[in-house]
Structures are given as structure tokens and as C-alpha cells.
C-alpha positions as CSV (number, residue, x, y, z in Angstrom):
1,M,-15.6,68.7,47.8
2,N,-16.3,66.1,50.4
3,S,-19.7,65.4,49.0
4,S,-18.2,65.0,45.5
5,S,-15.7,62.6,46.9
6,A,-18.4,60.7,48.7
7,R,-20.6,60.5,45.6
8,S,-17.6,59.3,43.5
9,S,-17.0,56.6,46.0
10,V,-20.6,55.5,46.0
11,D,-20.8,55.6,42.3
12,L,-17.7,53.6,41.8
13,S,-18.9,50.9,44.1
14,S,-22.3,50.8,42.6
15,S,-23.5,47.5,41.0
16,T,-24.8,49.5,38.1
17,I,-21.3,50.3,36.8
18,P,-20.0,47.6,34.4
19,N,-16.7,45.8,35.1
20,P,-14.1,47.8,33.1
21,K,-12.2,44.9,31.4
22,Y,-11.6,46.6,28.2
23,E,-10.9,50.2,27.2
24,H,-14.2,50.6,25.4
25,D,-16.1,49.3,28.5
26,Q,-14.3,51.9,30.6
27,E,-15.2,54.5,28.1
28,A,-18.8,53.5,28.2
29,A,-18.8,53.5,32.0
30,G,-17.5,57.1,31.9
31,L,-14.3,56.2,33.5
32,L,-12.2,57.3,30.6
33,P,-12.6,60.5,28.6
34,S,-14.3,59.9,25.3
35,P,-12.1,61.1,22.4
36,T,-13.6,63.7,20.2
37,F,-13.8,63.2,16.5
38,S,-15.4,65.0,13.8
39,D,-18.3,63.2,12.2
40,D,-16.3,62.4,9.1
41,S,-13.2,61.2,10.8
42,R,-15.3,59.1,13.3
43,E,-17.2,57.4,10.5
44,A,-14.0,56.8,8.6
45,K,-12.4,55.1,11.6
46,L,-15.5,53.1,12.4
47,G,-15.7,52.1,8.7
48,A,-12.0,51.0,8.6
49,K,-12.5,49.1,11.9
50,H,-15.6,47.3,10.5
51,R,-13.8,46.5,7.3
52,W,-10.9,45.0,9.3
53,H,-13.1,42.7,11.3
54,L,-15.1,41.7,8.2
55,G,-11.8,41.0,6.3
56,G,-10.6,38.9,9.2
57,R,-13.7,36.9,9.3
58,C,-13.6,36.3,5.5
59,K,-9.9,35.5,5.7
60,T,-10.5,32.9,8.5
61,W,-13.5,31.4,6.7
62,W,-11.5,31.1,3.5
63,W,-8.5,29.4,5.2
64,D,-10.8,27.0,7.1
65,T,-12.6,26.1,3.9
66,L,-9.4,25.6,2.0
67,H,-8.0,23.3,4.8
68,A,-11.2,21.3,4.8
69,V,-11.2,20.9,1.1
70,L,-7.5,19.9,1.0
71,G,-8.1,17.5,3.9
72,L,-11.0,15.9,2.0
73,L,-9.0,15.6,-1.2
74,I,-6.0,14.1,0.6
75,G,-8.4,11.6,2.4
76,L,-10.1,10.6,-0.9
77,I,-6.7,10.2,-2.6
78,G,-5.4,8.1,0.2
79,I,-8.5,5.9,0.2
80,T,-8.5,5.6,-3.5
81,G,-4.8,4.7,-3.5
82,W,-5.3,2.1,-0.9
83,V,-8.3,0.5,-2.7
84,M,-6.3,0.4,-5.9
85,Y,-3.3,-1.0,-4.1
86,W,-5.4,-3.6,-2.4
87,R,-7.1,-4.6,-5.6
88,A,-3.7,-4.8,-7.4
89,L,-2.4,-7.2,-4.7
90,P,-1.9,-10.8,-5.9
91,G,-4.2,-13.5,-4.6
92,V,-2.7,-14.4,-1.3
93,G,-5.4,-16.8,0.0
94,L,-4.6,-20.2,1.4
95,M,-3.2,-22.4,-1.4
96,G,-3.3,-19.5,-3.8
97,E,-0.6,-18.4,-6.2
98,I,1.7,-15.8,-4.7
99,N,2.1,-13.7,-7.8
100,G,-1.6,-13.4,-8.6
101,L,-1.0,-15.3,-11.9
102,V,-3.8,-17.7,-11.0
103,P,-7.1,-16.1,-9.9
104,E,-8.8,-16.7,-6.5
105,F,-11.7,-19.2,-6.7
106,P,-14.8,-19.6,-4.6
107,V,-14.7,-21.7,-1.5
108,V,-17.4,-24.3,-1.3
109,P,-18.3,-26.9,1.4
110,V,-17.6,-30.5,0.3
111,L,-18.6,-33.5,2.3
112,F,-15.9,-36.2,2.2
113,D,-17.3,-39.7,1.5
114,D,-15.9,-43.2,1.1
115,D,-15.2,-42.5,-2.5
116,P,-15.0,-46.1,-3.7
117,R,-14.3,-45.2,-7.3
118,S,-10.8,-43.9,-6.4
119,T,-9.5,-47.4,-5.8
120,P,-9.9,-50.7,-7.8
121,D,-11.3,-53.9,-6.5
122,H,-7.9,-55.6,-7.1
123,K,-9.7,-58.4,-9.0
124,T,-10.4,-57.3,-12.6
125,A,-8.8,-55.2,-15.3
126,E,-12.2,-53.5,-15.8
127,S,-12.1,-52.2,-12.3
128,A,-8.5,-50.9,-12.7
129,N,-9.4,-49.2,-15.9
130,A,-12.5,-47.6,-14.4
131,T,-10.3,-46.3,-11.5
132,Y,-7.8,-44.8,-14.0
133,E,-10.6,-43.0,-15.9
134,Y,-12.0,-41.7,-12.6
135,W,-8.7,-40.2,-11.6
136,A,-8.2,-38.8,-15.1
137,S,-11.5,-37.0,-14.9
138,F,-9.9,-34.6,-12.3
139,M,-7.2,-33.6,-14.7
140,P,-7.8,-30.7,-17.2
141,V,-7.1,-31.0,-20.9
142,G,-3.4,-30.0,-21.1
143,N,-2.7,-31.7,-17.7
144,G,-2.4,-28.4,-15.8
145,F,0.6,-26.8,-17.6
146,M,0.3,-23.1,-18.4
147,S,2.6,-20.6,-20.0
148,V,3.7,-17.5,-18.1
149,P,5.4,-14.5,-19.7
150,H,8.8,-13.8,-18.2
151,D,8.8,-11.1,-15.5
152,D,11.7,-10.5,-13.1
153,S,9.3,-9.4,-10.4
154,H,7.6,-12.8,-10.2
155,V,8.5,-15.1,-7.3
156,L,8.9,-18.2,-9.4
157,P,11.4,-21.0,-9.9
158,P,13.0,-21.4,-13.3
159,P,10.4,-22.4,-15.9
160,M,10.2,-25.4,-18.0
161,V,11.0,-24.6,-21.6
162,G,9.5,-26.4,-24.6
163,E,7.9,-25.8,-28.0
164,A,5.2,-23.7,-26.2
165,G,7.9,-21.5,-24.6
166,E,8.3,-21.0,-20.9
167,Y,5.6,-22.8,-18.8
168,Y,4.8,-24.1,-15.3
169,S,2.8,-26.8,-13.7
170,I,-0.2,-26.0,-11.4
171,A,0.6,-27.8,-8.2
172,V,-2.8,-29.5,-7.6
173,F,-2.6,-31.5,-10.8
174,H,1.0,-32.5,-10.1
175,Q,0.0,-33.7,-6.7
176,L,-2.9,-35.8,-8.2
177,H,-0.4,-37.3,-10.7
178,C,2.0,-38.2,-7.9
179,L,-0.6,-39.7,-5.6
180,H,-2.0,-41.8,-8.5
181,S,1.5,-43.0,-9.5
182,V,2.1,-44.1,-5.9
183,M,-1.2,-45.9,-5.8
184,K,-0.6,-47.6,-9.1
185,M,2.9,-48.8,-8.0
186,W,1.5,-50.0,-4.7
187,N,-1.2,-52.0,-6.4
188,Q,1.3,-53.6,-8.8
189,V,3.6,-54.6,-6.1
190,N,0.8,-56.1,-3.9
191,D,-0.7,-57.9,-6.9
192,E,2.6,-59.6,-7.5
193,L,3.0,-60.5,-3.9
194,E,-0.4,-62.0,-3.8
195,Q,0.3,-64.0,-6.9
196,Q,3.6,-65.3,-5.4
197,A,1.8,-66.1,-2.1
198,T,-0.9,-68.0,-4.0
199,S,1.7,-70.0,-6.0
200,G,3.7,-70.9,-2.9
201,Q,6.7,-68.8,-3.9
202,L,6.7,-66.8,-0.7
203,R,7.8,-69.7,1.6
204,G,7.7,-69.0,5.3
205,R,5.1,-66.3,5.0
206,N,1.5,-66.4,5.5
207,D,-1.5,-64.0,5.2
208,D,-0.7,-62.3,8.5
209,D,2.9,-61.1,7.9
210,I,2.4,-57.4,7.4
211,A,3.3,-55.2,10.5
212,S,1.8,-51.8,11.1
213,D,2.2,-49.7,14.2
214,G,3.8,-52.6,16.0
215,K,0.8,-54.9,15.2
216,T,0.5,-57.7,12.7
217,M,-2.2,-57.0,10.1
218,S,-3.4,-59.3,7.4
219,R,-2.5,-58.3,3.8
220,K,-6.2,-57.9,3.0
221,K,-6.8,-55.6,5.9
222,M,-3.7,-53.6,5.0
223,R,-4.9,-53.2,1.5
224,R,-8.3,-52.0,2.7
225,H,-6.5,-49.5,5.0
226,V,-4.2,-48.2,2.3
227,D,-7.1,-48.0,-0.2
228,H,-8.8,-45.7,2.3
229,C,-5.6,-43.6,2.5
230,F,-5.6,-43.1,-1.3
231,R,-9.2,-42.2,-1.4
232,Y,-8.9,-39.8,1.5
233,L,-5.7,-38.1,0.1
234,R,-7.3,-37.7,-3.3
235,Q,-10.2,-35.8,-1.8
236,S,-7.9,-33.7,0.3
237,I,-5.8,-32.7,-2.7
238,V,-8.8,-31.7,-4.7
239,C,-10.2,-29.9,-1.6
240,C,-7.1,-27.8,-1.1
241,A,-6.6,-27.2,-4.9
242,D,-3.1,-25.7,-4.4
243,T,-2.5,-23.4,-7.4
244,A,1.1,-22.6,-6.8
245,L,3.2,-22.7,-10.0
246,E,6.0,-25.2,-10.2
247,G,8.9,-25.0,-12.5
248,Q,11.9,-26.9,-13.9
249,N,13.5,-29.8,-12.1
250,L,17.1,-28.6,-12.1
251,K,18.4,-32.2,-12.1
252,A,16.6,-33.1,-15.3
253,K,17.9,-32.5,-18.8
254,I,14.4,-32.4,-20.3
255,P,11.3,-30.3,-19.4
256,D,10.3,-31.8,-16.1
257,T,9.1,-30.6,-12.7
258,D,9.6,-32.1,-9.2
259,G,7.9,-29.2,-7.3
260,T,11.1,-28.0,-5.6
261,G,11.7,-24.3,-5.6
262,A,8.0,-23.3,-5.8
263,T,6.6,-21.0,-3.1
264,H,3.3,-22.2,-1.7
265,L,0.9,-20.3,0.6
266,C,0.3,-22.6,3.5
267,K,-1.1,-22.5,7.0
268,D,1.5,-22.3,9.7
269,F,1.8,-26.0,10.5
270,D,3.8,-25.5,13.7
271,K,1.0,-23.4,15.1
272,V,-1.6,-25.9,14.0
273,R,0.4,-28.7,15.7
274,T,0.9,-26.7,18.9
275,W,-2.8,-25.8,19.0
276,A,-3.7,-29.5,18.6
277,E,-1.3,-30.5,21.4
278,E,-2.8,-28.0,23.8
279,R,-6.2,-29.7,23.3
280,R,-5.1,-33.3,23.2
281,I,-7.1,-36.0,24.9
282,S,-4.0,-38.3,25.5
283,D,-0.2,-38.4,25.4
284,G,-0.1,-40.9,22.6
285,H,2.4,-40.2,19.8
286,A,2.7,-42.1,16.5
287,I,2.1,-41.8,12.8
């Protein structure tokens, strides 16, 4: 009895006995009595147990595969939807048309030059006519007016209405027209002043009676300076090529546009000015 107890103690503490974590381990270690089954019942139970584990593995694999396929499909649908949405967005580039009614155009580097053809020599009619033809070369046939089918979803001012139906003006060509009109009027006024000065009608005035930025500038220098301004602004307008669509001037009784009410896509000017001030080289302030 004692020897049996001693052996049991030694056997239980032996390193050769596996750690009985699970019931089948304990059974294998001889710590639990092994149940007795007939051969048929034992094979049936083992077969059912095997089928249960196999079915579980198949069921898990099937669900994992289904989840993966569904996730892939949802991802593809999401990506496809985003791409279609992105491609359907209107052109929103700088100086573009907010509704996408005018396409986006390539950006190309352009070197600004003195551009002498943009202003006349103020001496001959031939020069004035050549300047007009040069400016006209930047205008398209039709002068930049285009028809737009009515759509309540468009962000547009009221259209101009004429024989062609509802139509709008493309901003860049309106801007060129306005700048050329200002230049034409400026030249006419100064030509008249120079004629009056030459004939002695401008008594008490001389060639140095034009003030600019608190300084007196001769009329000739002023004309050269303003000519530069017109040349520079013409190039700037063409460079930006603003394609916003402008509609009816609400103060006019005929088809006409003054540009008000149109939505332009512009750089944030306040941020540009602030950025420039932060990098200024002096505290001067004038225009």
C-alpha cells in the first residue's frame, strides 16, 4: 500500500507525464479512465467529430472569402464612384469657368516683352490702324459670345437674349475690349490736349504740368509710361485668359454685359497681399 502510494507520488511528479490541460491530455496520461466504446460507436463518434471540425473550417473559410470579396467589391465601387465624380466635376482651375461649360486649357510659359505693337506711335493714322488690327487679332470670330442652354443648376447671372437665344460673354474677350476702349479714349484725349498746347490754346500750361505720385512728369514721359501700362495689361489679360461667363447688364434695355453678377475663380488676393507684405523690403505704400 505504501509502496503503491510512493510510486504514485513519484509517477505524478515525473517529467515524463504531460501537463493535463485538457481532458484528452489527462486521458492520454492515464489520469482519467478511458471510456469504453464499441468499435462501431467509437468510429461513428470520431467520424462526427471529424466532420464537425471540417465543417467549421469550411464555414470559416467561406465567410472569410465572402467578406474579402465584398470588401474588394465595395472598394472598387467606391474608387470607381470617386473617379467618376472627380471626372464629372466642372473645371475649377484658376480663371476657369465654375460650371464646367468652358473646358480647361493647357498652361504654357509665356515671356512678357515690350510689345510695341500694342500702342501707336501717336503720330500717324497708319500706326493707329495697325495697333487696332493687332488688338483685333486677339479677338475670336463672334467676339467671344457663346450660347448656353438654360439649366437651373448653373451658377450664372441672367443671360443676354437675342436672335441667337440666350448667350453669355467670355470674360477675357470682354476685358480686352474694355482695356482697348480705355486706351483709345486716352489717346484721343491726349492727342487733343497736345494739339491745343501746340496751338497755344492751353495758356498757363507747359510741357511739364502732369503730376504723378507727387512728382511733375512731362506729358511725353507720361504717355510713354501709360503706353507701357496698356502693353503690360494686354499681355496680363491674355495670360490669365479668364473664361468666366458674363451675362446681361441689368441696367440696360438691350443685350449688353458689364461683367457684374458673374462668378470668377480667382486667387485669394488678401492672402497674396499678406504674403507680399511679410516679405517686403521697405515700408513704402502707394499705387
